[in-house]
N, C-alpha and C positions, 0 to 999 in steps of 0.2 A: 470664242473670243467674248475676251471680256473687253468692255471699252465701260470705262469711268469717267460721268458723265459732272463737271467740278466748273462747272459758269455760274459764280454765284455773286450780291457786290449786297449792299443796303442797298445798293439804288434798287429798283426793280426790272426798270429797264433794261438792266443791263445783267440779269437773270434766268437763265432758264427753266423755264418754268414747268414744274412737273407732267405738263399734259404731253408737251414737246417732248418727254423722254417715254412717256407710256406709247404715244405717235410711234416714237422707235422700235421700241418692244413689242409694237406691231406689226412693222413694215420690215421689220431683220431679224423674224423669231432660234432665228439659227444663231445667234447671239446673246448675249450677255449684257446687260446695260445698268449698272450702276449708278444713285444718283448724287453725287454728292451735295449741302448747300450750306455748308460750314467748308473753312480749312480744319478744324476737328474730326471734321467725317472723310471729307477727305483724305484728310492721314490713315485712319482706319482702312478705308475702303482703299485705299491705295495696293497695297501688295494683291490684291488679286486682281489690279487691270494688268493688260494686255496693252493695252489704249490707251492713253490719260488725257483728253476732248477739254482742258482749263482756260480759262483766260490767263493766271500766271499758277507760277508750283513753288512749293519751299524747298529748301534743302531736304527737311523731314520727311518732306511727301516722297523727293526723288527717291530719295533711300530707303524710305520704302516700300517702296515700290520696286521688289525684286524681280519681276515675271515682264514688264516694261518693256515693247519691243517698239513705239510710236506713240512719241508726244507732238499736240498737236497744242500749236497754244496759238 
């Protein structure tokens, strides 16, 4: 399963840091974790995601997420 983590903001407190995504990768090695740090990155990575964990998702990102099975927002 491929999980896109796309929690980002202009405010650091609302942004998931790379270290948290690395912990997920270590704890759940059977899954692939992608990390988007911007809306543009989220758009480009959405196509490969089975799960999207995001604070918000744009129409374009949703349309690009052809494999999406679960949206957690």
